[in-house]
PLY file of the C-alpha trace (Angstrom):
ply
format ascii 1.0
element vertex 280
property float x
property float y
property float z
element edge 279
property int vertex1
property int vertex2
end_header
45.21 33.45 177.68
48.94 32.49 177.48
51.10 31.51 174.60
51.36 27.99 175.85
47.49 27.76 175.70
47.04 28.90 172.67
49.85 26.08 171.35
47.77 23.46 173.50
44.87 24.85 171.66
46.34 24.29 168.24
48.05 20.79 168.66
44.55 19.34 170.24
43.39 18.02 166.83
46.52 16.94 166.40
47.37 15.10 169.68
44.75 13.19 169.56
44.32 12.27 165.85
48.05 10.91 167.34
46.27 9.29 170.22
43.44 7.48 167.76
46.45 6.11 165.61
48.01 4.89 168.66
45.05 2.75 169.46
44.28 1.49 166.18
47.68 0.05 166.12
47.47 -1.34 169.59
43.57 -2.26 169.59
42.91 -3.61 166.42
45.84 -4.97 164.59
47.84 -6.18 168.27
50.98 -4.63 168.11
52.60 -3.46 171.66
52.55 -0.12 172.38
56.29 0.50 171.89
56.00 -0.99 168.17
52.49 1.23 167.69
54.91 4.04 168.22
56.53 3.03 165.50
53.97 1.82 163.13
52.93 5.67 163.67
56.03 7.54 162.88
56.28 5.31 159.51
52.42 6.45 158.82
53.81 10.25 159.38
57.12 9.63 157.17
54.95 8.34 154.28
52.46 10.85 154.70
55.48 13.68 154.54
56.69 12.06 151.16
55.29 15.30 149.17
57.14 17.48 151.42
60.78 14.97 150.83
60.07 14.95 147.10
60.29 18.64 147.03
63.55 18.57 149.67
65.08 16.02 146.95
64.71 18.74 144.04
65.69 21.48 146.10
68.63 19.83 147.40
69.78 18.75 143.80
68.95 22.41 142.20
71.16 23.95 144.95
74.04 21.21 144.45
73.93 21.95 140.26
73.95 25.85 140.88
76.33 26.11 143.73
78.96 27.03 141.31
77.36 30.38 140.51
76.09 31.07 144.10
79.58 30.79 145.49
80.56 33.13 142.13
78.28 35.81 144.03
79.21 35.33 147.28
83.03 36.02 146.58
81.45 38.71 144.17
80.53 40.64 147.38
83.32 39.02 149.76
83.82 41.59 152.05
81.64 44.28 150.90
77.71 45.26 151.27
75.98 41.93 152.67
72.79 43.07 151.82
73.32 44.09 148.61
74.23 40.37 148.16
71.43 38.77 149.86
69.45 40.86 147.05
71.23 39.39 144.12
71.34 35.83 145.63
67.55 36.08 146.31
67.22 37.32 142.64
69.21 34.75 141.37
66.93 31.93 143.74
63.54 33.59 141.73
65.19 33.30 139.05
66.41 30.08 138.93
63.19 28.67 140.84
64.61 27.67 143.82
63.42 27.45 147.15
66.07 27.12 149.96
63.42 26.72 152.67
62.13 23.61 150.89
64.97 21.47 152.13
63.47 22.50 155.82
60.31 21.38 155.58
60.21 17.78 156.56
61.80 18.58 159.51
59.53 21.24 160.54
56.83 19.45 159.95
57.75 16.65 162.64
57.96 18.90 165.29
54.10 19.25 165.82
53.44 15.62 165.63
56.46 15.04 168.25
55.06 17.63 170.25
51.87 15.82 170.33
52.93 12.78 170.68
54.89 14.28 174.08
51.67 15.03 175.19
49.98 11.92 174.70
53.15 10.05 176.25
52.15 12.28 179.53
49.56 11.32 180.80
49.91 7.27 178.74
49.99 5.13 181.27
46.70 6.89 182.99
44.71 7.70 179.92
44.47 4.87 177.47
47.20 2.51 177.74
46.09 2.02 182.12
47.19 -1.53 183.21
48.75 -2.46 179.72
52.09 -3.67 179.37
54.31 -0.70 178.49
57.66 -2.77 178.03
59.60 -2.93 174.69
61.40 -5.72 173.72
62.42 -7.19 176.96
64.92 -4.83 178.01
63.20 -1.30 177.56
61.09 -1.04 181.51
58.29 1.29 179.90
58.25 3.83 177.38
56.64 6.66 179.27
59.81 6.69 181.65
62.53 9.15 180.94
65.07 7.46 178.59
67.95 8.27 181.79
65.90 6.43 184.00
67.56 3.11 183.54
70.65 1.61 181.16
67.96 0.13 178.29
67.97 4.59 177.71
71.05 4.76 177.65
71.96 1.92 174.84
68.63 3.79 172.93
69.93 7.19 173.20
73.53 5.78 171.91
71.37 4.31 169.00
69.63 7.93 168.69
73.06 9.47 168.18
74.26 7.12 165.90
71.28 7.50 163.41
71.21 11.14 163.71
74.70 11.43 162.72
74.09 8.91 159.98
70.80 10.85 158.71
72.31 13.93 158.94
75.44 12.56 156.61
72.58 11.12 153.55
70.86 15.38 153.89
73.30 17.58 154.29
75.28 16.60 150.61
74.60 20.13 149.73
77.09 21.51 152.43
80.31 22.70 152.89
82.72 20.34 155.21
82.25 22.82 157.87
78.95 22.97 157.86
78.70 19.09 157.57
80.90 18.62 160.37
78.33 21.18 162.79
75.26 19.33 161.52
76.97 15.93 162.41
78.08 17.22 165.77
75.19 18.43 166.87
73.30 15.29 167.99
75.69 14.76 170.79
75.62 18.29 171.54
71.99 17.79 172.64
71.72 14.30 173.63
71.75 15.34 177.17
68.47 17.24 176.72
67.18 13.87 174.67
67.54 12.32 177.53
65.23 14.37 179.44
62.34 13.05 177.07
60.43 9.75 177.28
61.76 6.61 176.08
58.59 6.55 173.47
59.51 10.19 172.09
63.39 8.41 171.55
62.05 5.97 169.63
59.82 8.16 167.75
63.25 10.01 166.46
65.36 6.54 166.08
62.55 5.49 163.84
62.57 8.64 161.71
66.45 8.84 161.33
66.45 5.50 159.79
63.76 6.10 157.57
65.86 9.20 156.35
69.03 6.58 156.37
66.88 4.25 154.18
65.54 7.28 151.79
69.16 8.77 151.62
70.33 5.25 150.28
67.27 4.87 147.80
67.78 8.22 146.59
71.60 7.86 145.65
70.59 4.54 143.84
66.99 5.71 141.99
66.65 9.42 141.09
69.99 10.95 139.04
72.39 13.16 140.26
71.51 16.67 138.92
74.16 17.56 136.40
76.77 20.78 137.35
75.66 24.27 135.05
78.17 24.80 132.35
80.46 26.98 132.73
80.22 30.30 130.31
81.92 30.65 127.16
85.02 32.67 128.25
84.55 32.49 131.74
87.60 32.91 133.85
89.05 29.97 135.08
88.26 27.84 132.06
91.26 25.83 130.88
92.24 26.32 127.16
94.17 23.37 125.73
95.93 22.86 122.08
92.57 21.07 120.84
90.58 23.75 122.18
88.63 26.18 119.28
89.82 30.11 119.51
86.35 31.67 121.18
84.09 33.25 118.27
84.58 37.14 117.95
82.73 39.75 119.02
80.16 41.82 117.37
77.19 41.50 114.90
76.92 37.84 113.10
77.90 39.19 109.43
81.29 40.55 110.93
81.64 37.48 113.00
81.05 35.23 110.23
82.95 37.38 107.81
86.19 36.95 109.99
85.96 33.03 110.79
85.90 32.74 107.32
89.12 31.65 105.99
90.95 33.65 103.04
90.86 32.68 99.73
94.02 31.12 97.97
95.65 33.07 95.32
94.60 31.39 91.76
97.95 29.30 90.67
100.15 30.82 87.70
104.09 29.70 86.88
106.26 30.15 89.31
109.26 32.32 90.01
112.38 30.63 90.85
115.44 33.47 92.10
118.47 32.63 90.84
121.37 33.24 93.33
123.62 35.06 91.38
126.99 34.03 93.54
126.34 30.62 92.51
127.54 31.28 88.80
130.94 32.38 90.20
0 1
1 2
2 3
3 4
4 5
5 6
6 7
7 8
8 9
9 10
10 11
11 12
12 13
13 14
14 15
15 16
16 17
17 18
18 19
19 20
20 21
21 22
22 23
23 24
24 25
25 26
26 27
27 28
28 29
29 30
30 31
31 32
32 33
33 34
34 35
35 36
36 37
37 38
38 39
39 40
40 41
41 42
42 43
43 44
44 45
45 46
46 47
47 48
48 49
49 50
50 51
51 52
52 53
53 54
54 55
55 56
56 57
57 58
58 59
59 60
60 61
61 62
62 63
63 64
64 65
65 66
66 67
67 68
68 69
69 70
70 71
71 72
72 73
73 74
74 75
75 76
76 77
77 78
78 79
79 80
80 81
81 82
82 83
83 84
84 85
85 86
86 87
87 88
88 89
89 90
90 91
91 92
92 93
93 94
94 95
95 96
96 97
97 98
98 99
99 100
100 101
101 102
102 103
103 104
104 105
105 106
106 107
107 108
108 109
109 110
110 111
111 112
112 113
113 114
114 115
115 116
116 117
117 118
118 119
119 120
120 121
121 122
122 123
123 124
124 125
125 126
126 127
127 128
128 129
129 130
130 131
131 132
132 133
133 134
134 135
135 136
136 137
137 138
138 139
139 140
140 141
141 142
142 143
143 144
144 145
145 146
146 147
147 148
148 149
149 150
150 151
151 152
152 153
153 154
154 155
155 156
156 157
157 158
158 159
159 160
160 161
161 162
162 163
163 164
164 165
165 166
166 167
167 168
168 169
169 170
170 171
171 172
172 173
173 174
174 175
175 176
176 177
177 178
178 179
179 180
180 181
181 182
182 183
183 184
184 185
185 186
186 187
187 188
188 189
189 190
190 191
191 192
192 193
193 194
194 195
195 196
196 197
197 198
198 199
199 200
200 201
201 202
202 203
203 204
204 205
205 206
206 207
207 208
208 209
209 210
210 211
211 212
212 213
213 214
214 215
215 216
216 217
217 218
218 219
219 220
220 221
221 222
222 223
223 224
224 225
225 226
226 227
227 228
228 229
229 230
230 231
231 232
232 233
233 234
234 235
235 236
236 237
237 238
238 239
239 240
240 241
241 242
242 243
243 244
244 245
245 246
246 247
247 248
248 249
249 250
250 251
251 252
252 253
253 254
254 255
255 256
256 257
257 258
258 259
259 260
260 261
261 262
262 263
263 264
264 265
265 266
266 267
267 268
268 269
269 270
270 271
271 272
272 273
273 274
274 275
275 276
276 277
277 278
278 279
């Protein structure tokens, strides 16, 4: 059995679930097939909310410990990369950080995307046979390729803008170079997306708009994680005239004895020195 057949057999239950959900939105609620795809996308994103919460917590944790991780990278810069990776993995384990959690919602959507592709492949001859497959009176058919009509190019432009916006909200913990790369990638892959059906592009546009709304809500409701406090006496910390001196190293008794002020001498009669040359 080939790999393609194995993948199709694994995705067959999910494909049937997507087809059933589309049919329920169309037959029971009376939604057009295009809006049924939008509603199905919303249901998928609601089902992924637990993974999204883990993603947000992971991004906050990465942002909180970013200075410490950068210090580890600087310490091993130009040295043993394997040792740096081992130290980073130990740091992740110690602070309970899961870097892969930020990719879970995206990875979980790919099987749904492939299943929707398989449903739309024979959509016009299957459950949507004889139905109106247009959308908003300017998209002729949601089963046609996006580059086959001018309306598809409009939808591709909306996809690119929504993908860039969603990448902006989901890459807040990355450096500037990685963020720019992540925001340029949609423009690179738009030639590939243009060969997909309009229904698939509509699925990704809805997903991206959901991500943008989720990012706006997250910024307002979820408190930002406080950055990790620098260690006492760490390099790079500036001291002012009002900054108290650091405690001396040693055991507690020695440190306490050193920190105590010196006792003042007892008060007594004050001797005044005479100036011998004054009386002359």
